[in-house]
Structure formats: C-alpha cells, structure tokens
C-alpha positions as CSV (number, residue, x, y, z in Angstrom):
1,M,47.7,17.5,65.2
2,N,46.1,14.4,66.6
3,D,49.0,12.6,68.5
4,L,47.3,9.2,68.6
5,K,46.5,9.4,64.9
6,D,50.1,10.2,64.1
7,I,51.4,7.3,66.2
8,I,49.0,4.9,64.5
9,E,50.1,6.1,61.0
10,E,53.8,5.6,62.1
11,I,53.0,2.1,63.3
12,K,51.3,1.2,60.0
13,S,54.2,2.6,58.0
14,R,56.6,0.4,59.9
15,C,54.5,-2.8,59.8
16,D,54.5,-4.1,56.2
17,I,51.2,-6.0,55.8
18,V,52.8,-8.9,53.9
19,D,55.3,-9.5,56.7
20,V,52.7,-9.3,59.4
21,I,50.2,-11.6,57.7
22,S,52.9,-14.1,56.8
23,D,53.5,-14.6,60.5
24,Y,49.9,-15.8,60.9
25,M,49.4,-17.8,57.7
26,Q,51.2,-19.0,54.5
27,L,51.3,-16.6,51.6
28,K,52.6,-17.2,48.1
29,S,53.6,-14.6,45.5
30,S,51.1,-14.1,42.7
31,G,52.3,-11.4,40.4
32,S,52.6,-8.1,42.3
33,N,50.2,-9.5,45.1
34,Y,50.2,-12.4,47.5
35,T,47.5,-15.1,47.9
36,G,46.6,-17.8,50.4
37,L,43.8,-19.7,52.1
38,C,41.5,-17.3,54.0
39,P,41.9,-17.7,57.8
40,F,38.4,-16.4,58.4
41,H,36.4,-19.1,56.6
42,S,36.9,-22.6,55.3
43,E,38.1,-23.0,51.7
44,K,40.2,-25.3,49.6
45,T,41.1,-22.8,46.8
46,G,42.8,-19.6,48.0
47,S,40.6,-16.5,47.6
48,F,42.6,-14.4,50.1
49,M,44.7,-11.6,48.5
50,V,47.2,-9.2,50.0
51,S,48.4,-6.1,48.2
52,K,51.9,-5.0,49.1
53,S,51.7,-1.8,47.2
54,K,48.3,-0.8,48.7
55,Q,49.0,-2.3,52.1
56,I,45.5,-4.0,52.3
57,Y,44.0,-7.5,52.3
58,K,40.8,-8.8,50.8
59,C,39.1,-12.1,50.7
60,F,36.9,-12.6,47.7
61,G,35.1,-15.5,49.3
62,C,33.9,-14.0,52.6
63,N,34.5,-10.3,51.8
64,A,36.8,-9.8,54.8
65,G,39.2,-6.9,54.1
66,G,41.1,-3.9,55.5
67,D,44.5,-2.8,56.6
68,V,47.1,-4.4,58.8
69,I,45.3,-3.3,62.0
70,S,42.0,-4.7,61.0
71,F,43.6,-8.0,60.1
72,V,45.2,-8.3,63.6
73,M,41.9,-7.3,65.2
74,R,40.0,-10.1,63.4
75,Y,42.7,-12.8,63.7
76,E,43.6,-12.2,67.3
77,N,39.9,-11.4,68.2
78,V,40.9,-8.1,69.9
79,D,39.7,-4.5,69.8
80,F,41.3,-1.7,67.9
81,M,43.7,-0.4,70.6
82,E,44.8,-3.9,71.5
83,A,45.7,-4.6,67.9
84,V,47.6,-1.3,67.8
85,K,49.6,-2.3,70.9
86,I,50.4,-5.7,69.3
87,L,51.8,-4.0,66.2
88,A,53.5,-1.3,68.2
89,K,55.5,-3.9,70.1
90,R,56.3,-5.7,66.9
91,C,57.9,-2.6,65.3
92,G,59.6,-1.2,68.4
93,I,57.3,1.7,69.3
94,T,56.6,2.2,73.0
95,L,52.8,2.5,73.3
96,E,51.4,3.1,76.8
97,R,48.3,4.9,78.1
98,N,50.5,7.9,78.8
99,I,52.8,8.2,75.8
100,S,56.0,9.9,76.7
101,E,56.6,13.5,75.5
102,E,59.8,12.3,73.8
103,E,58.0,9.7,71.8
104,K,55.2,12.1,70.9
105,Q,57.7,14.7,69.7
106,K,59.6,12.2,67.6
107,I,56.5,11.0,65.8
108,Q,55.4,14.5,65.3
109,E,58.7,15.5,63.8
110,I,58.7,12.5,61.5
111,N,55.3,13.4,60.1
112,K,56.3,17.1,59.8
113,F,59.6,16.3,58.0
114,R,57.7,14.1,55.5
115,E,55.3,16.9,54.9
116,I,58.2,19.3,54.3
117,H,59.8,16.9,51.9
118,T,56.6,16.4,50.0
119,E,56.2,20.2,49.6
120,A,59.8,20.5,48.5
121,A,59.3,17.8,45.9
122,R,56.2,19.7,44.5
123,F,58.3,22.9,44.4
124,Y,61.2,21.3,42.5
125,F,58.7,19.6,40.1
126,A,56.9,22.9,39.4
127,N,60.3,24.6,38.7
128,L,61.2,21.9,36.2
129,L,58.0,21.9,34.2
130,G,56.7,25.4,34.8
131,T,59.3,27.5,32.9
132,K,62.3,27.1,30.6
133,N,65.3,25.9,32.6
134,P,68.6,24.0,32.2
135,G,67.4,21.1,34.3
136,Y,64.6,20.2,31.8
137,E,67.0,20.7,28.9
138,Y,69.4,18.3,30.5
139,L,66.8,15.6,31.1
140,K,65.5,15.9,27.5
141,K,69.1,15.5,26.2
142,R,69.4,12.4,28.2
143,G,66.4,11.0,26.4
144,L,63.7,11.1,29.1
145,S,60.1,11.6,28.2
146,D,57.7,13.9,30.0
147,K,55.8,10.8,31.1
148,I,58.8,9.3,32.8
149,I,59.8,12.7,34.4
150,K,56.4,12.8,36.0
151,K,56.5,9.1,37.0
152,F,59.6,9.7,39.1
153,G,58.6,13.2,40.2
154,L,61.9,14.8,38.9
155,G,62.5,18.4,39.5
156,Y,64.9,21.4,39.3
157,S,66.4,23.5,42.1
158,L,66.7,27.1,41.0
159,N,70.1,28.8,40.7
160,S,69.2,30.7,43.9
161,W,70.4,30.9,47.5
162,N,67.0,30.9,49.1
163,S,64.1,30.1,46.7
164,L,63.1,26.8,48.4
165,M,63.6,28.3,51.9
166,N,61.3,31.2,51.1
167,Y,58.7,28.9,49.6
168,L,58.6,26.7,52.7
169,L,58.7,29.5,55.1
170,A,55.6,30.9,53.3
171,K,54.0,27.6,53.9
172,G,54.4,28.1,57.7
173,Y,57.4,25.9,58.4
174,D,60.3,27.0,60.7
175,K,63.9,27.5,59.6
176,T,65.1,25.2,62.3
177,D,63.0,22.3,60.9
178,L,64.2,23.1,57.4
179,V,67.8,22.7,58.6
180,K,67.0,19.5,60.5
181,C,65.4,18.1,57.2
182,G,68.7,18.8,55.4
183,L,67.0,21.1,52.8
184,V,68.5,24.3,54.2
185,T,72.1,24.9,55.4
186,H,72.9,27.1,58.4
187,K,76.4,28.8,58.7
188,T,76.7,29.5,62.4
189,E,79.7,31.8,62.0
190,T,77.7,34.2,59.9
191,N,74.2,33.1,61.0
192,K,73.1,32.8,57.4
193,Y,70.6,30.3,56.0
194,F,70.6,29.1,52.3
195,D,69.3,26.3,50.2
196,R,71.3,23.1,50.2
197,F,70.4,22.3,46.5
198,R,71.0,25.0,43.9
199,N,71.0,24.7,40.1
200,R,70.6,20.9,40.1
201,V,68.3,18.3,38.6
202,M,66.4,16.9,41.6
203,F,65.6,13.2,42.2
204,P,63.2,12.8,45.1
205,I,64.0,9.7,47.1
206,F,61.0,7.7,48.4
207,N,60.9,5.0,51.0
208,Y,59.3,1.7,49.8
209,N,55.9,2.9,51.1
210,G,56.0,5.9,48.8
211,K,56.8,8.7,51.2
212,V,59.4,11.4,50.2
213,I,62.3,11.1,52.6
214,G,65.2,12.9,50.8
215,F,66.7,14.1,47.6
216,G,69.5,13.5,45.2
217,G,70.7,16.5,43.1
218,R,72.8,16.3,39.9
219,V,74.9,19.3,39.1
220,L,74.5,21.0,35.6
221,D,77.9,22.4,35.3
222,D,81.5,21.3,36.2
223,S,81.2,22.0,39.9
224,L,81.6,19.3,42.5
225,P,80.2,17.1,43.9
226,K,78.5,15.8,40.8
227,Y,75.8,14.3,42.8
228,L,74.7,15.6,46.2
229,N,72.4,13.7,48.5
230,S,70.3,14.8,51.5
231,P,72.2,14.4,54.7
232,E,71.0,11.8,57.2
233,T,68.0,13.0,59.1
234,L,65.2,11.6,61.3
235,V,63.4,10.3,58.1
236,F,66.4,9.6,55.8
237,N,69.2,7.1,56.2
238,K,70.8,6.1,52.9
239,R,72.0,2.8,54.4
240,L,68.4,1.7,54.9
241,N,66.8,2.8,51.6
242,L,67.0,2.0,47.9
243,Y,66.1,4.4,45.1
244,G,63.1,3.3,43.0
245,L,61.9,0.4,45.2
246,N,58.6,2.1,45.8
247,I,57.9,1.7,42.1
248,S,59.8,-1.4,41.2
249,K,58.3,-3.5,43.9
250,K,55.1,-3.6,41.8
251,S,57.0,-5.1,38.8
252,I,59.2,-7.8,40.3
253,K,59.4,-10.8,38.0
254,D,60.7,-14.3,38.9
255,D,61.6,-13.1,42.4
256,T,64.4,-11.0,40.7
257,L,65.6,-7.4,41.1
258,I,68.2,-5.7,39.0
259,L,70.6,-3.6,41.0
260,V,72.2,-0.5,39.4
261,E,74.3,2.3,40.8
262,G,72.8,5.6,39.6
263,Y,69.4,7.4,39.4
264,M,69.7,7.8,35.6
265,D,70.6,4.2,35.1
266,L,67.4,3.1,36.8
267,I,65.2,5.7,35.1
268,S,66.6,5.0,31.7
269,L,66.0,1.2,32.1
270,Y,62.5,1.8,33.5
271,Q,61.6,4.0,30.4
272,N,62.7,1.1,28.3
273,N,60.4,-1.4,30.0
274,I,63.0,-2.9,32.4
275,E,60.9,-2.1,35.5
276,N,62.2,-4.5,38.2
277,V,65.2,-2.4,39.0
278,V,66.6,-0.5,42.1
279,A,69.6,1.7,42.8
280,T,71.9,2.4,45.7
281,L,72.0,5.9,47.0
282,G,75.5,7.1,46.1
283,T,77.3,4.7,48.4
284,A,78.4,1.1,48.4
285,L,75.7,-1.5,48.9
286,T,75.0,-2.0,52.7
287,I,73.8,-5.2,54.5
288,E,70.7,-3.2,55.5
289,Q,69.9,-2.5,51.8
290,A,70.5,-6.2,51.0
291,R,68.1,-7.3,53.7
292,L,65.5,-4.8,52.4
293,I,65.9,-6.4,48.9
294,R,65.5,-9.8,50.4
295,K,62.0,-8.8,51.6
296,F,60.9,-8.5,48.0
297,A,63.2,-10.8,45.9
298,K,65.4,-13.9,46.3
299,N,67.6,-13.1,43.2
300,V,69.6,-10.1,42.2
301,I,71.3,-9.3,38.9
302,I,74.0,-6.7,39.4
303,S,74.3,-4.2,36.6
304,Y,77.0,-1.7,37.8
305,D,79.3,0.3,35.6
306,S,81.9,-1.7,33.7
307,D,85.0,0.4,34.7
308,Q,87.4,-0.5,37.5
309,A,85.4,1.3,40.1
310,G,82.2,-0.5,39.0
311,Q,84.0,-3.9,39.1
312,N,85.3,-3.2,42.6
313,A,81.8,-2.2,43.7
314,T,80.3,-5.3,42.1
315,L,82.7,-7.6,44.0
316,R,81.8,-5.9,47.3
317,A,78.1,-6.1,46.5
318,I,78.3,-9.8,45.7
319,D,79.6,-10.6,49.2
320,I,77.0,-8.3,50.9
321,L,74.1,-9.9,48.9
322,L,75.3,-13.5,49.7
323,Q,75.3,-12.6,53.4
324,A,71.6,-11.7,53.0
325,D,70.9,-15.2,51.4
326,I,70.3,-13.7,48.0
327,K,71.3,-15.5,44.8
328,V,73.6,-13.3,42.6
329,K,74.3,-13.0,38.9
330,I,76.2,-10.3,37.0
331,L,75.1,-8.7,33.8
332,N,77.7,-8.2,31.1
333,L,77.6,-4.6,29.6
334,K,79.8,-5.6,26.7
335,D,81.4,-2.5,25.3
336,C,79.2,0.0,27.2
337,K,80.2,2.0,30.3
338,D,76.9,1.8,32.2
339,P,73.3,0.5,31.9
340,D,72.1,3.8,30.5
341,D,74.6,3.6,27.6
342,F,73.7,-0.1,27.0
343,I,70.0,0.4,26.8
344,K,70.4,3.3,24.4
345,K,72.7,1.2,22.2
346,Y,71.1,-2.2,22.3
347,G,67.5,-1.4,23.4
348,F,65.0,-3.5,25.4
349,E,65.7,-6.7,23.5
350,G,69.4,-6.4,23.9
351,Y,69.2,-5.8,27.6
352,K,66.6,-8.5,28.1
353,K,69.0,-11.0,26.4
354,A,71.8,-9.7,28.6
355,I,69.6,-10.5,31.6
356,E,69.0,-14.0,30.4
357,E,72.8,-14.5,29.8
358,S,73.9,-13.0,33.1
359,D,76.9,-14.8,34.7
360,Y,76.7,-16.6,38.0
361,Y,78.8,-14.6,40.5
362,I,81.5,-17.2,40.8
363,K,82.2,-17.1,37.0
364,Y,82.3,-13.3,37.2
365,K,84.8,-13.5,40.1
366,I,87.0,-16.0,38.3
367,D,87.0,-13.8,35.1
368,I,87.9,-10.7,37.1
369,L,90.7,-12.6,38.9
370,K,92.0,-13.8,35.6
371,K,92.9,-10.3,34.6
372,K,95.5,-10.1,37.3
373,Y,97.5,-13.0,35.9
374,N,99.4,-14.0,32.8
375,L,98.2,-17.6,32.3
376,N,101.2,-18.3,29.9
377,N,103.4,-18.0,33.0
378,D,103.4,-21.2,35.1
379,S,103.8,-19.3,38.4
380,H,101.0,-16.9,37.5
381,K,98.8,-19.8,36.5
382,M,99.3,-21.7,39.8
383,S,98.5,-18.5,41.8
384,F,95.4,-18.0,39.7
385,V,94.2,-21.6,40.2
386,E,94.9,-21.5,43.9
387,E,92.8,-18.3,44.4
388,S,90.1,-19.6,42.2
389,T,89.8,-23.0,43.9
390,F,89.7,-21.3,47.3
391,M,86.5,-19.5,46.1
392,L,85.0,-22.8,44.7
393,K,85.6,-24.5,48.0
394,K,83.2,-22.1,49.7
395,L,80.3,-23.2,47.4
396,K,77.8,-25.5,49.2
397,S,76.5,-27.3,46.2
398,P,78.8,-30.1,44.7
399,I,77.0,-29.5,41.4
400,E,78.1,-25.9,41.3
401,K,81.6,-26.8,42.4
402,D,81.8,-29.3,39.5
403,L,80.4,-26.9,37.0
404,Y,83.0,-24.2,37.7
405,A,85.8,-26.6,38.2
406,K,85.2,-27.6,34.6
407,Y,85.2,-23.9,33.6
408,L,88.5,-23.3,35.5
409,S,89.9,-26.4,33.8
410,D,89.0,-25.1,30.4
411,L,90.6,-21.7,31.2
412,T,93.9,-23.2,32.3
413,N,94.2,-26.5,30.5
414,I,94.7,-28.2,33.9
415,S,93.0,-31.5,34.2
416,I,89.5,-31.5,35.5
417,E,90.4,-34.3,37.9
418,S,93.1,-32.1,39.6
419,I,90.7,-29.1,39.9
420,R,88.0,-31.3,41.3
421,A,90.3,-32.8,43.9
422,S,91.5,-29.3,44.8
423,V,88.0,-28.1,45.6
424,G,87.0,-31.2,47.5
425,I,84.8,-33.1,45.1
426,K,85.7,-36.5,43.9
427,V,83.8,-37.0,40.7
428,N,85.4,-39.2,38.1
429,R,82.9,-40.1,35.4
430,N,84.6,-39.6,32.0
431,Y,88.2,-40.4,32.0
432,N,90.3,-43.6,31.8
433,K,90.7,-44.9,35.4
434,K,94.3,-46.0,36.3
435,N,94.7,-48.9,38.7
436,T,96.0,-46.9,41.7
437,N,94.7,-46.4,45.2
438,A,94.2,-42.7,44.6
439,H,92.0,-43.3,41.5
440,K,90.1,-46.0,43.2
441,K,89.3,-43.6,46.0
442,I,88.1,-41.0,43.6
443,E,85.9,-43.5,41.9
444,Q,84.4,-44.6,45.2
445,M,83.7,-41.0,46.3
446,S,82.1,-40.3,42.9
447,K,79.7,-43.2,43.4
448,I,78.8,-41.9,46.9
449,Q,78.1,-38.4,45.6
450,D,76.0,-39.8,42.8
451,G,74.1,-41.9,45.3
452,Y,73.3,-39.0,47.5
453,L,72.1,-36.9,44.6
454,K,70.0,-39.8,43.2
455,V,68.1,-40.3,46.5
456,E,67.3,-36.6,46.9
457,A,66.3,-36.1,43.3
458,K,64.0,-39.2,43.4
459,F,62.4,-37.9,46.6
460,I,61.8,-34.5,45.0
461,K,60.3,-36.1,41.9
462,L,58.0,-38.0,44.1
463,L,56.8,-34.9,45.9
464,M,56.3,-33.1,42.6
465,E,54.2,-35.9,41.1
466,N,52.1,-37.3,44.0
467,K,50.1,-34.8,46.0
468,D,48.7,-37.3,48.5
469,L,52.2,-38.6,49.5
470,R,53.5,-35.0,49.5
471,N,51.0,-33.9,52.2
472,S,51.7,-37.1,54.2
473,V,55.4,-36.8,54.5
474,L,56.3,-33.1,54.4
475,E,56.2,-32.7,58.1
476,G,58.8,-35.5,58.5
477,I,61.7,-33.6,57.0
478,T,63.1,-30.1,56.7
479,S,65.1,-28.3,54.1
480,D,68.2,-28.4,56.4
481,E,68.3,-32.2,56.1
482,F,69.3,-32.2,52.4
483,L,72.9,-32.1,51.1
484,F,72.3,-30.2,47.9
485,D,71.2,-26.6,47.7
486,E,69.1,-27.3,44.6
487,T,67.1,-29.9,46.6
488,K,66.5,-27.4,49.4
489,E,65.4,-24.7,47.0
490,I,62.8,-27.0,45.3
491,F,61.7,-28.5,48.6
492,N,60.9,-25.0,49.9
493,Y,59.0,-24.2,46.7
494,I,57.0,-27.4,47.1
495,I,56.1,-26.5,50.7
496,K,54.7,-23.1,49.5
497,N,52.8,-24.8,46.7
498,R,51.8,-28.0,48.4
499,E,48.1,-27.7,47.3
500,L,49.0,-28.0,43.6
501,D,48.0,-31.3,42.1
502,K,51.2,-31.6,40.2
503,I,54.4,-29.4,40.2
504,T,56.0,-29.4,36.8
505,I,59.6,-29.2,35.7
506,D,58.8,-25.8,34.1
507,K,57.8,-24.4,37.4
508,I,61.1,-25.3,39.2
509,K,63.1,-23.9,36.3
510,S,62.2,-20.4,37.5
511,L,64.1,-21.1,40.7
512,N,67.5,-20.9,39.0
513,I,68.2,-24.6,39.5
514,S,71.2,-25.9,37.6
515,E,70.6,-27.6,34.3
516,E,72.3,-30.7,35.6
517,Y,70.0,-31.1,38.6
518,V,66.9,-30.5,36.4
519,K,68.3,-33.2,34.0
520,N,68.6,-35.6,37.0
521,I,64.9,-35.1,37.8
522,K,63.8,-35.5,34.2
523,N,65.8,-38.8,33.9
524,I,63.8,-40.4,36.8
525,K,61.1,-42.3,35.1
526,I,57.6,-41.8,36.4
527,E,57.0,-45.6,36.6
528,E,59.9,-45.9,39.0
529,I,58.2,-43.8,41.7
530,N,54.5,-44.5,41.2
531,T,54.9,-47.8,43.1
532,Y,56.1,-46.1,46.3
533,T,53.9,-46.4,49.3
534,L,53.9,-44.1,52.4
535,E,56.0,-46.6,54.2
536,S,58.7,-46.9,51.5
537,T,58.7,-43.0,51.1
538,K,59.5,-42.7,54.8
539,K,62.4,-45.1,54.3
540,I,63.7,-42.6,51.6
541,I,63.5,-39.8,54.2
542,K,65.5,-41.9,56.6
543,Q,68.1,-42.5,53.9
544,I,68.3,-38.8,53.2
545,K,68.9,-38.1,56.9
546,K,71.5,-40.8,57.0
547,N,73.3,-39.3,54.0
548,I,73.7,-35.9,55.6
549,I,75.1,-37.6,58.7
550,D,77.5,-39.6,56.5
551,N,78.6,-36.5,54.8
552,E,79.3,-34.8,58.2
553,I,81.3,-37.8,59.4
554,K,83.4,-37.9,56.2
555,S,84.1,-34.2,56.6
556,M,85.2,-34.6,60.2
557,S,87.2,-37.7,59.3
558,Y,89.0,-35.7,56.6
559,E,89.7,-32.9,59.2
560,I,91.1,-35.5,61.6
561,K,93.4,-36.7,58.9
562,E,94.7,-33.2,58.2
563,L,95.1,-32.6,62.0
564,S,97.0,-35.9,62.3
565,N,99.5,-34.8,59.7
566,K,99.9,-31.5,61.5
567,L,100.4,-33.4,64.8
568,E,103.2,-35.5,63.3
569,L,104.9,-32.4,62.0
570,L,104.7,-30.7,65.5
571,K,106.1,-33.8,67.1
572,K,109.1,-33.8,64.8
573,T,109.7,-30.1,65.5
574,N,109.0,-30.4,69.3
575,G,106.0,-28.1,68.9
576,N,103.1,-27.8,71.3
577,T,100.7,-30.6,70.4
578,K,98.1,-30.1,73.1
579,E,95.6,-28.0,71.1
580,V,95.7,-30.3,68.1
581,D,95.3,-33.4,70.3
582,E,92.2,-31.8,71.8
583,K,90.7,-31.0,68.4
584,I,91.3,-34.6,67.3
585,M,89.7,-36.0,70.5
586,N,86.7,-33.7,70.2
587,L,86.1,-34.5,66.5
588,S,86.4,-38.3,67.3
589,L,83.8,-38.0,70.0
590,E,81.5,-36.0,67.7
591,I,81.9,-38.8,65.1
592,L,80.8,-41.4,67.7
593,K,77.7,-39.2,68.5
594,K,76.8,-39.0,64.8
595,E,77.3,-42.7,64.3
596,K,74.8,-43.3,67.2
597,I,72.2,-40.9,65.7
598,K,72.6,-42.6,62.4
599,K,72.1,-46.1,64.0
600,D,69.0,-44.9,65.8
601,L,67.3,-43.7,62.7
C-alpha cells in the first residue's frame, strides 16, 4: 500500500471542492453544480463550473480543470506537494516530511475499513438478488422495484452465524479488523466470533462522498431491535452522517432538503420522484447533522412520523436546525402515520402539494401546544397564549411576529392588538383608535415600524432594478445592518447575483420571503426610484444604518424602563438594588454611545 497515496486520498475526501474553491472566489448554485467567473482568465460571463458530485472543476473558456489539489496548485502558484500541505492543514491532517507511524496507521486503517465495508455491501447485495430469500420478498411487499433496490445497493444478511465473516476472511481480511469494523462480534468469555447482522434486510450507509461506511439492518421477524445499525468505528459516526445524502445532494431544489426518520421513508419517496430527501440514522437529529445539511441547503422540510414520538422528534429537530441557521417548515401527513404511507396513498402529486403547503415551524409549534389546552377554559387559554407569545417574541422579523400574532388571535378570539403588544410589536393599522395615551403610543410605533420597512424595501427595489448603482453601493453596507430578516435574505441573494442586469420578483420568491414583504416591494413604483443618484442612494444607506441604531436604543430604553420598575419594587421591599442600578447605568452609557455613532453618520 502506498502510504503517501492513501494520505492524499484521505485529504481529498475531507476537502470538499466547493467549500475549498468558495474560499478563493464567489460561486453560485446552478442546478446540481456551481458556477462563477474563472479566476484563471478574464471574463464577464461565468464559464467556470464546479461539480460537487464529481469533485472536479472545469472552465469552458480557458479549459482549466482538475480536482481540488490541481485548483490550489494553480491558484496559489505552488507545486503538488505544497498544495497537498495547504489542504492537509485545512482539514486537520498532520503532514510532515516524516509522517508519524500513528498517522500512517490511522489512514491505512480508514482505507482498509472502507474496502471491507464495500466488500460486505457486495456480499449482502449478491445475497438479496442471487437466490430466493425473505429479504427480497419483504422489499417487494413494500413496493420497491429492482431498479430502486440497485440504486440504493440494498442487500440481505443470511440467517447464518458466520457467512459474512467467512466470505471476508477468504478475501484476506483479519478477524480483528472485522470486529473493529463492527461487522463481526467477538464474545471474549467464549472467544467466539459471529456476524453482527443475521437474517436482516441490509441498508448500506454511504458518506456524502459515496463511500460505504456502515450498515443498517431491518429484522424480518418479531425479534428486537427492529433496526440495528453499525456501531461507531473509525469510519462511521452516526452523529456526523445522513442516510441518502450521497444521492440526494445531486437533486437539491430551491436550496431545500426534506428530512425523514427512516430508511424506507426515504427510499419510498425517492422511488416516487421526491429525490431531495435525507434521513437520520436511528437517532434524534444532531447539531453535526444539521451543519452537514447546511453545507448543501438553506431550507429543510421536516417529514417525520405523525405519532407522538414523531411530534416530539420534530420539535427537537426544529431547535437543532435553527441553531444551524436553517429555515424550517413542517409537512402535514394528514391521516397517514409516516411518509411511506402518505406517498402510497396520495402519490407524487399529493406529496408535492403537501410540500408546497408545509407549515412554518412556529405555526406547527403553536398547533402542537394547542393540544395541551382546553381553549374553552379561560385559565387554559391564558396559559396557552402566554406560552405562544413567548415563542413569538423570539422571532427576529416583525413581519413574522405580526403574521403569527394574527394566527394566534384567530385561534383564541383575543384581540390582535393585545397579542401584538404581548410579543413586542406595536402595529395598529386597521382598528378604531381611541383617544388614549396607550393607543397614541401604539400608533406612533406602528408608523416607525412602517418607516423602517419602507426604507429597506425601497433600497432593495433599487438594487434589484439598477445594476450600475448596485455595484457602486454594495460595499458600503452589510446584511447585518438591516432590521428585517427578509431584507437580509434578499440582500445576500443580490450580492451572489450582482452581475445580473435585473433581479426580478419571481427570483426572490424562491427565497421563502413572506408574501407581505414581497407585496411591499411590488408596491414601490419604478418611477419613484429611477431618479435616485449615487449620492441620494448613499443617503438611504445612512438612514438604514440610523434605523438599526434607533431600534437598538428603543430596545435598551425599554429594558431600562423594566429595570426601573424592578428597582422601585426592590426599594419598597428593602431588597439589594446594586445589581439593577449597575445595569441601568451601563445601558444608559451604551445609549449615549449609540447616539454619538448615529450623530456621526
């Protein structure tokens, strides 16, 4: 075995070519590939393509092409070994002139274990299709075609104690390595070795680069566990991998992946032309899996089982996905237990419609919470509203808060104004205003929010319509300087597509922007913005920056007011006021700093 060759292959497997090239230049998604302006010759129209599935790049203008190492060689103007060292450092592999024996052994074992798993997958596959067996009968009863069985490399482990072990031993592998791979079990008290998987339908688990790293086996009788996964090994960690990603990454649409729980759910959907789907590996979704998803998609539609366990898993998955900065929706399975049942009952069109009608995660959480309470009971209703508004307060976008405040109001028959006040938005457009200080304040805050939104929407419309101004002002502002999440999302999209002559409303609809925000942009008349010069556009940018400072000041002022009330209560009860006094002082100083920044803009 060539040690250096093995090390290089390991480096290449760890360094995703899209991630690496994205560090050097701007890429944008184009179907299953990525495109950009070639860094190796001058061009205005992008002819540079990167294939994530094949892990290669190619420029159709200057014919440059190759793998991740050749790209680094050419871009950094270094030789082969220097490029390898750069990538080795990036992926955490120690690469020195004298590679340590420990590092050599680890890389050798990784390659050997992958070879063993590949041989095992071939063995199981041959068992399934070679002779009559209960595994094949089970899969046919579940409605799988031979084509889909071959696509996913499904197999069957014989009802035998040592058939796989004997097969692999005959291939020259050692028992100790088979145990380390998790394919063979060793009972130390009796010193006996036997196959881990017996009389099960076998699902080979691939990493996203297409290497077999483990297996899941489904039992064919009533024995437990129903599903048995490979144990954690040098090549397999279920927290770090997702079933089906090696296939689905080629079929991602609208930056969206569908997340299911089981192997059969995924395969059944795929057979019915729902191909952008991945599954967890028998455990609750982990943050590592969520971050892996984020490499390939910005949006996830959760399609877990509809029973109580599935609902609990969905609620946990929502929070994990949000941590990874992924937008989350939930698919409604109607009267079906799982996605497999749903696709069999309603077919492709039914599931496609369910995808389009998926609920935003906040609505799903409110609906689940509602089941705990009797809304005909005032006490229950108050508890339900308190818990629901607590969730809504965490939303960053005032537009989203307002949308679900309305939904909560409709559910409970509590006035929309009360719900809005509870979640911290003061929007008061469509009701009779009473002549009181409270209502005047609500009206004032409504105008402020509308003003903020109007400025940001007008700026976005300007960038969408005017390419020259777009390229002149983009460097003067970042997405963090906007108040509304929708503005940030569209702004980031504009940056990635800045070379387009015009960015249409239809293009930004694919970003899951709220209908209200899209309507705001549509309502801005083109003649209103065509007269803007570079100078006046820069004034808009200043106003946007002032708005976010204003919002921060208002938030801190509100906090000071709450702390002041708490301070008064502490004084009345002879409590310790030192900590609250300090907080008020610090916030007051921070407000002064913000006011100075705003003045200097």
